[in-house]
C-alpha positions in Angstrom: 13.8 -78.1 47.7 13.5 -74.9 46.0 10.5 -73.9 48.1 10.3 -70.8 46.5 10.7 -71.6 42.7 6.3 -71.6 42.2 5.8 -68.2 43.2 7.8 -67.5 40.5 5.5 -65.0 38.2 4.3 -66.5 35.3 5.5 -64.7 32.6 9.0 -65.6 33.4 7.9 -69.4 32.3 9.7 -70.3 29.0 6.9 -69.3 26.3 4.7 -67.0 27.9 6.1 -63.4 28.3 5.1 -60.0 29.5 1.7 -60.0 27.1 0.5 -63.6 27.5 1.1 -63.0 31.4 -1.0 -60.1 31.2 -4.4 -61.9 29.8 -3.3 -65.1 31.8 -3.8 -63.4 34.7 -6.9 -61.2 34.0 -8.6 -64.2 32.5 -7.7 -67.0 34.3 -6.3 -65.9 37.7 -2.9 -67.4 36.7 0.1 -65.4 38.5 2.5 -67.7 39.1 3.9 -71.3 38.3 2.2 -72.6 40.8 -1.4 -71.1 39.7 -0.6 -72.9 36.2 0.7 -76.0 37.2 -2.6 -75.6 39.7 -5.2 -74.9 36.4 -6.3 -78.6 36.4 -7.8 -80.2 32.9 -11.6 -80.1 33.3 -11.7 -83.3 30.6 -9.9 -85.6 28.7 -10.1 -86.7 25.3 -9.0 -90.7 24.2 -6.3 -90.3 22.1 -5.7 -94.1 22.1 -8.1 -95.0 19.7 -8.2 -94.9 15.9 -10.9 -95.3 13.5 -11.0 -96.1 10.1 -12.7 -93.4 7.8 -15.9 -95.9 6.6 -16.5 -95.8 10.8 -17.2 -92.0 11.0 -20.0 -91.3 12.6 -21.2 -87.1 12.5 -22.6 -87.9 15.8 -19.5 -88.8 17.9 -17.4 -85.7 19.6 -14.6 -86.8 18.1 -12.2 -89.4 15.9 -8.9 -90.0 15.7 -7.8 -91.5 12.4 -4.3 -92.1 10.4 -4.9 -91.5 6.6 -2.7 -89.8 3.9 -2.9 -86.8 2.1 -3.5 -86.9 -1.4 -4.7 -83.6 -2.8 -5.1 -79.7 -2.0 -6.8 -77.0 -3.4 -7.8 -73.3 -2.5 -11.2 -72.6 -2.9 -13.2 -69.3 -3.2 -11.7 -65.5 -3.4 -11.3 -63.2 -0.3 -13.9 -63.8 2.7 -15.3 -67.6 1.1 -11.4 -68.6 0.9 -10.9 -71.5 2.0 -8.5 -74.8 2.1 -9.6 -78.5 1.4 -7.6 -81.1 1.5 -8.2 -84.7 1.0 -6.8 -87.7 3.2 -7.1 -91.2 2.2 -6.7 -94.9 4.5 -7.9 -98.1 2.9 -11.5 -97.8 3.8 -12.2 -94.5 2.7 -11.4 -90.6 1.7 -12.6 -87.7 4.1 -12.1 -84.0 3.2 -10.1 -81.9 5.8 -11.5 -77.9 5.4 -9.6 -74.9 6.8 -11.6 -71.8 6.8 -8.5 -69.7 8.9 -4.8 -70.4 9.2 -5.0 -71.3 5.4 -1.6 -70.4 4.6 0.1 -72.6 7.7 -1.8 -75.4 6.3 -0.8 -75.0 3.0 2.3 -74.5 3.4 2.9 -77.5 6.2 0.7 -80.2 4.9 2.5 -82.3 2.8 0.7 -84.4 -0.1 1.3 -88.0 -0.1 2.8 -88.3 4.1 0.6 -89.8 7.0 -0.6 -87.6 9.6 -2.6 -88.6 12.7 -5.8 -86.0 12.3 -8.0 -85.7 15.3 -11.3 -83.7 15.2 -15.0 -83.3 15.3 -16.5 -85.2 12.4 -19.3 -83.8 10.3 -20.3 -84.7 6.9 -20.9 -83.0 3.8 -23.0 -84.0 0.5 -22.4 -87.8 1.7 -18.4 -87.8 2.3 -16.7 -87.6 5.6 -15.3 -84.2 6.2 -13.7 -82.4 9.4 -12.9 -78.7 9.8 -9.7 -77.4 11.4 -8.6 -80.8 12.5 -5.5 -81.4 15.0 -3.0 -82.8 12.8 0.3 -84.2 12.7 2.8 -86.1 11.6 2.6 -89.9 11.7 5.3 -91.9 12.7 5.5 -95.3 14.8 6.8 -93.2 18.1 3.8 -92.1 17.9 1.7 -94.7 18.8 4.0 -95.8 21.9 2.0 -93.3 24.0 4.2 -90.3 22.9 3.0 -86.8 22.1 -0.6 -86.9 21.7 -1.1 -90.8 21.7 -2.7 -91.0 24.9 -5.8 -89.0 27.1 -5.1 -85.3 26.0 -6.0 -82.8 28.7 -8.8 -80.4 27.8 -8.2 -76.8 29.8 -10.6 -74.2 30.4 -9.4 -71.4 28.1 -11.5 -68.3 26.8 -11.7 -66.6 23.3 -9.1 -63.5 24.4 -6.3 -66.4 25.4 -7.1 -68.5 21.8 -6.2 -64.9 20.4 -2.5 -65.6 22.1 -2.5 -69.3 21.2 -3.3 -70.2 24.7 -6.4 -72.9 23.6 -6.6 -76.0 25.6 -3.6 -77.0 23.3 -1.5 -73.9 24.3 -2.5 -74.5 27.7 -1.3 -77.9 27.6 2.7 -77.0 25.9 2.8 -73.9 28.9 1.9 -77.1 31.5 4.5 -79.8 29.6 7.0 -77.1 29.8 7.0 -76.4 33.6 6.8 -79.6 34.7 9.7 -80.8 32.5 11.9 -78.1 34.1 10.5 -78.1 37.8 8.7 -81.5 38.2 11.5 -82.6 40.7 11.1 -79.8 42.8 7.4 -80.7 43.5 7.8 -81.5 47.4 5.8 -84.1 49.2 3.8 -82.9 52.2 1.9 -86.2 53.5 3.7 -88.7 55.5 5.2 -91.2 54.3 3.3 -93.5 56.3 -0.3 -92.5 55.4 1.2 -92.9 51.2 1.8 -96.7 52.4 -1.2 -97.0 54.5 -3.7 -95.5 52.0 -1.8 -96.9 48.8 -1.0 -92.7 47.2 0.7 -92.1 44.7 3.4 -89.8 44.9 2.6 -86.1 45.3 5.2 -85.3 41.9 3.3 -89.0 39.8 0.3 -87.0 41.1 0.9 -83.8 38.9 2.3 -85.3 35.7 -0.7 -87.8 35.6 -3.3 -85.2 36.3 -2.0 -83.2 33.2 -0.5 -86.2 31.2 -2.1 -89.7 32.3 -0.6 -92.4 30.6 -3.9 -94.4 31.0 -7.1 -93.8 32.5 -6.2 -96.1 36.0 -2.8 -93.7 36.4 -5.7 -90.7 36.2 -7.8 -92.2 38.2 -4.9 -92.6 41.2 -3.6 -88.9 40.1 -7.1 -87.8 41.1 -7.8 -89.9 44.0 -4.2 -88.2 45.6 -4.6 -85.0 45.0 -8.5 -84.9 46.1 -7.4 -86.3 49.1 -4.3 -84.0 49.9 -7.2 -81.5 49.2 -9.9 -82.5 51.6 -7.3 -84.1 53.9 -5.2 -80.2 54.7 -8.8 -78.9 54.6 -9.4 -81.0 57.7 -5.9 -80.5 59.4 -6.6 -77.1 59.1 -10.3 -76.9 60.6 -9.2 -79.6 63.4 -6.1 -77.4 63.9 -8.3 -74.1 65.1 -10.3 -76.0 67.3 -7.6 -77.5 69.3 -5.9 -74.0 69.6 -9.5 -72.7 70.1 -9.9 -75.3 73.1 -6.2 -74.9 74.0 -6.2 -70.8 74.0 -10.0 -70.0 74.9 -11.0 -71.1 78.8 -15.0 -71.4 79.2 -17.2 -70.0 81.8 -18.2 -73.4 83.6 -21.8 -73.2 84.3 -21.7 -75.7 87.0 -25.4 -75.4 88.6 -29.2 -75.9 87.0 -31.0 -73.3 88.7 -34.2 -71.7 89.1 -34.8 -70.2 85.7 -34.0 -73.5 83.9 -36.1 -75.9 86.3 -39.0 -73.4 86.7 -39.4 -72.9 82.6 -39.2 -76.9 82.2 -41.6 -77.9 84.4 -44.4 -75.2 84.6 -44.3 -72.7 81.5 -42.7 -74.9 78.7 -45.8 -75.6 76.9 -45.4 -78.8 75.3 -42.8 -81.8 76.2 -39.7 -81.6 74.8 -38.7 -83.9 71.6 -35.7 -86.5 72.4 -34.0 -84.7 69.6 -34.2 -81.4 71.9 -33.0 -84.1 74.7 -29.9 -85.2 73.3 -28.9 -81.6 72.0 -29.8 -79.9 75.6 -27.7 -82.4 77.1 -24.7 -81.9 74.8 -24.7 -78.5 75.5 -24.9 -78.6 79.2 -22.0 -81.1 79.2 -19.9 -78.6 76.8 -20.4 -75.6 79.4 -19.1 -77.6 81.8 -15.4 -78.4 80.6 -14.1 -75.1 81.2 -13.4 -74.7 77.4 -15.4 -72.5 75.1 -18.3 -74.1 73.3 -18.4 -73.7 69.7 -21.3 -75.8 68.6 -23.6 -75.6 65.3 -26.7 -76.7 65.8 -29.0 -78.1 62.6 -32.4 -78.7 62.8 -35.3 -78.5 60.0 -37.9 -75.7 60.1 -39.7 -76.4 63.4 -38.0 -78.4 64.9 -38.0 -76.2 68.3 -34.3 -75.0 68.0 -35.4 -71.7 69.3 -36.4 -73.6 72.9 -33.2 -75.3 73.1 -31.4 -72.0 72.5 -33.8 -69.9 74.7 -33.3 -73.5 77.6 -29.5 -73.0 77.2 -29.7 -69.4 77.9 -31.4 -70.0 81.0 -29.0 -71.9 81.9 -26.5 -69.1 81.6 -28.7 -66.9 83.7 -28.2 -69.6 86.4 -25.1 -69.7 86.9 -25.1 -65.8 86.8 -24.3 -64.4 83.4 -26.0 -62.9 80.3 -26.9 -63.6 77.5 -27.5 -62.6 73.6 -29.0 -63.8 70.4 -27.8 -62.0 67.1 -30.1 -62.9 64.0 -29.4 -61.4 60.6 -32.5 -59.3 59.9 -34.9 -57.5 61.9 -38.2 -59.8 60.7 -36.1 -61.9 62.6 -34.9 -60.5 65.5 -38.5 -59.9 66.1 -39.7 -62.8 65.6 -37.2 -64.2 68.3 -38.2 -61.7 70.5 -42.1 -62.5 70.1 -41.6 -66.6 70.4 -39.1 -66.0 73.5 -41.8 -63.1 75.6 -44.5 -65.6 74.8 -42.6 -68.6 76.1 -41.5 -66.9 79.2 -44.8 -64.6 80.0 -43.5 -61.6 82.0 -41.6 -60.5 85.0 -39.8 -63.6 84.5 -36.6 -62.8 82.6 -35.6 -59.7 81.7 -35.7 -59.5 78.0 -35.0 -57.0 75.6 -34.9 -56.1 71.1 -32.5 -53.9 70.0 -32.3 -53.0 66.4 -31.6 -50.3 64.2 -35.8 -49.1 65.2 -35.1 -48.9 69.0 -35.7 -44.8 69.4 -32.4 -43.6 71.1 -34.4 -43.2 74.7 -34.9 -46.9 74.5 -31.7 -47.7 73.9 -29.9 -45.4 76.5 -32.3 -47.7 78.5 -31.2 -50.9 77.3 -27.2 -49.9 77.7 -28.0 -49.5 81.4 -29.8 -52.3 81.9 -26.8 -54.0 80.1 -23.8 -52.8 82.1 -25.8 -53.0 85.5 -26.5 -56.6 84.8 -30.5 -56.0 85.2 -31.2 -57.3 81.7 -30.6 -60.8 81.0 -31.5 -61.8 77.2 -30.6 -58.9 74.3 -31.9 -60.2 71.2 -31.1 -58.2 68.1 -29.3 -57.5 64.8 -25.6 -56.2 64.2 -26.6 -53.4 66.3 -25.5 -55.8 69.1 -22.1 -55.4 67.9 -21.4 -52.0 68.2 -19.1 -50.2 70.5 -21.6 -48.7 72.8 -23.0 -52.3 73.8 -21.6 -53.3 76.8 -22.3 -56.1 79.1 -21.7 -56.5 82.7 -20.8 -60.2 82.3 -22.0 -62.1 79.2 -21.7 -65.7 78.8 -23.9 -67.1 76.2 -24.1 -65.9 72.8 -26.8 -67.5 70.1 -25.8 -67.1 66.5 -28.8 -67.5 64.6 -28.2 -68.6 60.2 -24.5 -67.9 61.0 -24.0 -67.9 56.7 -25.0 -64.2 56.4 -22.2 -62.8 59.1 -18.7 -61.9 58.7 -16.0 -63.9 61.0 -15.2 -60.0 62.1 -19.0 -59.6 63.3 -19.0 -62.6 65.2 -15.7 -61.9 66.9 -16.8 -58.9 68.1 -19.2 -60.0 70.3 -16.6 -63.0 71.7 -14.9 -59.8 72.7 -17.4 -58.5 74.6 -16.2 -60.5 77.5 -13.1 -60.8 79.3 -13.4 -64.8 79.0 -14.9 -66.1 75.7 -18.7 -66.2 75.4 -19.6 -70.2 74.7 -21.2 -69.9 71.1 -24.5 -71.3 69.8 -24.6 -71.1 65.8 -27.9 -72.1 64.5 -29.1 -72.6 61.1 -32.6 -73.3 59.9 -30.9 -74.7 56.6 -30.5 -78.1 57.0 -26.6 -78.8 55.7 -25.5 -81.8 54.0 -23.2 -83.9 56.3 -20.3 -83.2 53.7 -20.6 -79.5 53.7 -21.4 -79.2 57.7 -17.6 -81.0 57.6 -15.5 -78.4 55.6 -17.7 -75.2 56.0 -18.3 -76.2 60.2 -15.2 -78.4 60.5 -14.3 -76.8 63.4 -17.7 -76.7 65.2 -19.0 -79.4 67.2 -22.5 -80.5 65.4 -25.7 -81.4 67.5 -28.5 -82.2 64.9 -32.5 -81.8 65.9 -33.9 -84.2 63.7 -37.4 -84.5 64.8 -40.8 -82.8 65.2 -42.6 -81.9 67.9 -45.1 -84.6 68.4 -48.5 -83.4 66.9 -47.3 -81.7 63.8 -48.8 -83.0 60.5 -46.5 -83.7 57.4 -47.2 -80.6 54.8 -49.0 -82.3 51.4 -47.1 -81.0 49.0 -48.5 -80.7 45.4 -47.6 -79.4 41.9 -49.8 -77.9 39.7 -49.4 -76.8 36.2 -50.9 -73.5 34.8 -53.5 -75.3 33.3 -54.3 -76.3 37.2 -55.0 -72.3 38.5 -58.8 -73.1 39.6 -57.9 -75.9 40.9 -55.6 -74.2 43.3 -58.1 -71.1 44.0 -60.9 -73.8 44.7 -58.5 -74.7 47.4 -57.8 -71.9 48.5 -61.4 -70.2 49.1 -61.8 -73.8 50.5 -58.9 -72.9 53.0 -59.9 -69.7 54.5 -64.3 -70.6 54.5 -62.0 -73.2 57.3 -60.8 -69.5 59.2 -57.3 -70.6 57.6 -54.8 -68.0 56.3 -52.3 -67.7 52.8 -49.3 -67.4 51.3 -48.5 -66.6 47.8 -45.1 -66.0 46.7 -43.5 -64.4 43.6 -39.6 -64.5 42.5 -40.1 -61.3 40.9 -41.0 -57.4 42.3 -41.9 -56.5 38.5 -41.9 -57.4 35.1 -38.3 -59.0 33.9 -38.0 -58.8 29.7 -35.3 -61.7 30.0 -37.1 -63.7 32.5 -41.3 -65.5 31.6 -42.7 -64.9 35.0 -45.6 -63.9 36.8 -44.6 -61.1 38.6 -45.6 -59.9 42.3 -47.9 -56.9 40.9 -49.7 -59.1 38.2 -50.5 -61.6 41.0 -51.6 -59.3 43.5 -54.3 -57.3 40.9 -55.5 -61.1 40.0 -55.7 -62.7 43.5 -57.7 -59.3 44.2 -60.2 -59.9 41.2 -60.4 -63.7 42.4 -60.7 -62.7 46.0 -62.4 -59.2 46.3 -63.5 -56.8 49.0 -65.1 -57.3 51.4 -65.4 -60.9 51.7 -61.1 -61.5 51.6 -58.7 -59.1 52.6 -54.8 -59.4 51.2 -51.3 -57.9 52.0 -48.6 -57.4 49.8 -45.6 -57.5 50.9 -41.8 -56.8 49.1 -38.1 -55.7 49.0 -38.8 -52.3 47.3 -41.5 -51.0 50.5 -40.3 -48.8 53.4 -39.5 -51.1 56.4 -42.7 -49.8 58.5 -44.7 -50.4 55.9 -43.7 -54.1 55.6 -43.9 -54.5 59.1 -47.4 -52.9 59.2 -48.2 -55.6 56.4 -46.6 -58.4 58.2 -48.5 -57.3 61.7 -52.0 -57.3 59.5 -51.5 -60.7 57.9 -50.0 -62.2 62.0 -53.0 -60.7 63.6 -55.5 -62.3 61.0 -56.8 -58.7 59.7 -55.8 -60.1 56.5 -56.4 -63.6 54.6 -54.1 -63.6 52.1 -50.4 -62.7 52.0 -48.9 -61.9 48.0 -45.0 -61.4 48.7 -41.9 -62.1 47.4 -39.1 -64.1 49.5 -39.0 -61.5 52.4 -40.8 -63.9 54.1 -38.8 -66.8 53.9 -37.4 -66.4 57.3 -39.0 -65.0 60.4 -42.8 -65.2 59.9 -44.5 -67.4 62.3 -48.1 -67.7 61.6 -49.5 -70.9 63.0 -52.7 -70.4 61.6 -51.2 -70.2 57.9 -52.1 -72.9 56.1 -51.6 -72.7 52.7 -47.7 -71.5 50.9 -48.4 -71.0 47.1 -45.1 -70.5 45.1 -45.8 -69.3 41.5 -42.7 -70.4 39.3 -41.6 -72.8 41.5 -39.2 -74.1 38.9 -37.3 -70.6 39.2 -36.3 -71.4 43.1 -33.7 -73.4 44.4 -34.9 -76.5 46.5 -33.2 -74.6 49.5 -35.0 -72.0 49.4 -38.3 -74.1 48.4 -38.0 -76.1 51.2 -37.9 -72.7 53.5 -40.6 -71.0 51.9 -42.8 -74.7 52.3 -42.0 -73.9 56.3 -43.8 -71.1 56.4 -46.7 -73.6 57.0 -47.4 -76.8 59.0 -46.7 -74.8 62.1 -50.0 -75.3 63.6 -52.1 -78.7 64.6 -54.2 -78.4 61.1 -53.8 -79.9 57.5 -51.3 -77.6 55.4 -50.5 -77.5 52.2 -47.8 -76.3 49.5 -48.6 -75.7 45.9 -46.1 -75.2 43.6 -47.1 -73.6 40.4 -45.2 -73.6 37.3 -45.6 -74.2 33.7 -45.5 -77.0 31.2 -41.6 -76.4 29.9 -39.7 -77.6 32.8 -35.7 -78.4 32.7 -34.7 -81.7 34.1 -32.9 -80.3 37.3 -36.3 -78.2 36.9 -38.4 -81.6 37.0 -36.2 -83.2 39.8 -36.2 -80.2 42.7 -40.2 -79.8 42.0 -40.5 -83.5 42.3 -38.2 -84.0 45.6 -40.5 -81.7 47.5 -44.0 -83.2 46.6 -41.7 -86.4 47.6 -40.3 -85.8 51.0 -40.0 -83.1 53.3 -36.9 -84.3 54.6 -34.6 -80.9 54.8 -31.3 -83.2 54.9 -32.8 -85.3 52.5 -33.4 -82.7 50.9 -30.5 -80.5 51.1 -28.5 -83.9 49.7 -30.0 -83.4 46.4 -29.4 -79.7 46.8 -25.9 -80.3 46.9 -25.9 -82.3 43.8 -27.7 -80.6 41.4 -26.3 -76.6 42.7 -22.6 -77.6 43.7 -21.0 -76.3 47.4 -20.3 -72.9 45.9 -24.0 -72.0 45.2 -25.8 -73.4 48.5 -26.4 -70.3 49.9 -23.8 -68.6 52.0 -21.3 -70.7 51.1 -19.1 -68.6 48.5 -17.9 -66.0 50.5 -16.2 -69.1 53.2 -13.1 -69.5 51.3 -13.0 -73.1 52.7 -14.8 -74.0 49.9 -12.3 -73.1 47.1 -11.8 -76.6 46.0 -9.9 -77.3 42.5 -10.6 -81.0 42.0 -12.7 -82.6 45.3 -16.6 -83.0 45.1 -18.6 -83.2 48.1 -21.2 -84.3 46.5 -19.1 -87.2 44.9 -16.1 -87.6 47.1 -18.1 -88.1 50.4 -16.4 -91.2 51.0 -12.8 -89.4 50.7 -14.0 -86.5 52.6 -14.8 -89.1 55.6 -11.6 -90.7 55.4 -9.4 -87.8 55.5 -11.5 -86.7 58.4 -11.1 -89.8 60.6 -7.1 -89.7 59.7 -6.8 -86.2 60.9 -8.8 -86.5 64.1 -6.4 -90.0 64.3 -3.2 -87.5 64.3 -4.8 -84.8 66.6 -5.5 -87.5 68.9 -1.9 -89.6 69.5 0.3 -86.0 67.8 -1.4 -82.9 69.4 1.5 -80.7 68.5 2.3 -82.5 65.3 5.9 -82.9 67.0 6.8 -86.5 66.0 9.5 -86.8 63.2 7.0 -88.1 60.9 4.5 -85.5 61.1 7.1 -82.6 60.7 6.2 -82.5 57.0 2.6 -81.3 57.9 4.1 -78.1 59.4 4.3 -76.5 55.9 0.4 -77.6 55.4 -0.6 -74.3 57.5 1.5 -71.5 55.3 -0.4 -72.5 52.2 -4.6 -71.0 52.5 -5.2 -73.4 49.3 -2.4 -75.8 50.0 0.0 -74.8 46.7 3.1 -76.5 45.6 5.7 -74.4 47.8 5.4 -74.3 51.2 7.5 -71.9 54.2 7.5 -74.0 57.1 5.9 -72.6 60.2 7.1 -71.8 63.6 
């Protein structure tokens, strides 16, 4: 095997050259042979079926006929010039039209000769017509699976590429040249026993049939093989990383449950823990006794009680002589954690401090001193926690909230603040579909809090059209009369010429007229106002000084007002499902019935209607996340774009769940019996770690 051949720059492939190479690099990211071979078709056109001319229907996407050319003529002059060719079979006549490439067609098309003609059909003056068809001479060999008479691949191209004759057909020719020359160099990277066990096609056959399938069955088998390989290699790297970490990083042992934990559990916690919370605490307790660094993802829907679990885990660390911290992505969220934890712990129980960019220098200095001398046990903050000046005496437990908003290096800086890396609990309030969690966070252990605290009433979600606005106003007035508070959320801050949306300032004026002083008081919050003003307006609402908060999505996370019972979302069809669910979670935090009103215009896209109907039908965040994944794809779920692990070429996490689960299970089995991949049959897997995107050429790792 020549492992370097697929690293060859694309300009060296026959038929490419310097000029074509430049546009391939710029428009498609094709820099080398490997990139071209992994530029997979996005569709396949069935070239196995032939139509008779009388059966042509202009509604069909494309048709293929065998017909003899009977007549051709050039009509019009200069800018209106066109070539019309008449083609006939035993059922009728159709017209073929060329408005460009006229010289080529006139020179090469021979009257009296039979051709295979393929293209989008149309009708003109009651006669079948086809503009700029693909056309090639007919021969009996063409009907034996040769040439184009098969499942023809369709490749993504661009207008610029087409000027270099690199449309789908042009790219197809380049791929054919590459496969003809170098297919034998494609090395197998899956163990032979695995191919036999799963009845998988060989790698070289898979690449041949993904580009030029002889039939639908072989295409399916090629896709199955390459999808499995893609997901298998992701799981191989994730689980190998997890294995290496457990071998490399020792963890502090929390050997005892002490006074802090027990006092809080028996005397301070204001509500009984749910069974789900107890289960997760037990998982964390076992993790912190093994002498290995814990890395656990805690998923829980809005209001499920993740913060209490995190706090009790930190108290466990404190009982064993360690300091702890929580890192949140925004000051609003950090403040919210600080307030919640102070309320739960009360005064003079455990030393807690808040460190954000807004903390004054003299207060910061005190925090730094108390951290270094070990007096400060719980530090809550933003990115400020990872500054070099922040030095812990003995950091043992780290909680990272909404992990996808932090980079890898930022998280690693926290781990390096202790000789033995602290245990890590990652929390997210965005329910993640199982398949996405297994690829995004596949190297972490996962815990799920899947029940809400007792006494919580499900939020009633309603979809109102613009014509029902007065009904919405009536509901707000009724709730305010009962002493409750209301959020009104808009997608924009100021007018947009492109999107016909209610903007926030117009909405604020409308609400002010409908809910006038002195009977009603309003706050307004959005991303363009200064942080101090934002905090002031937030606090007015938190204290109950205002009854209505008009805001953009800055209130999506970090606002906890149990008295707020109504969430109005304007132009709800413009929001993603995940964001709608997060916004809805701002209410329903008290014992009273809460409402979420989704306002929309009358015209809804199919996806918009599915999103709103889903919100009305269910409060289950995990069910919502699965639908969101199907609608938007993994690359658009918040935070996953930066992950890198989701650079999937073929596999689809929304539809290929079974393949992913199969791949995960097989990798787990492999590492269970051969953690070093030392067995002869696993030697081939060493090559898999050399390439980030599981490419075609592999450099063996040591």
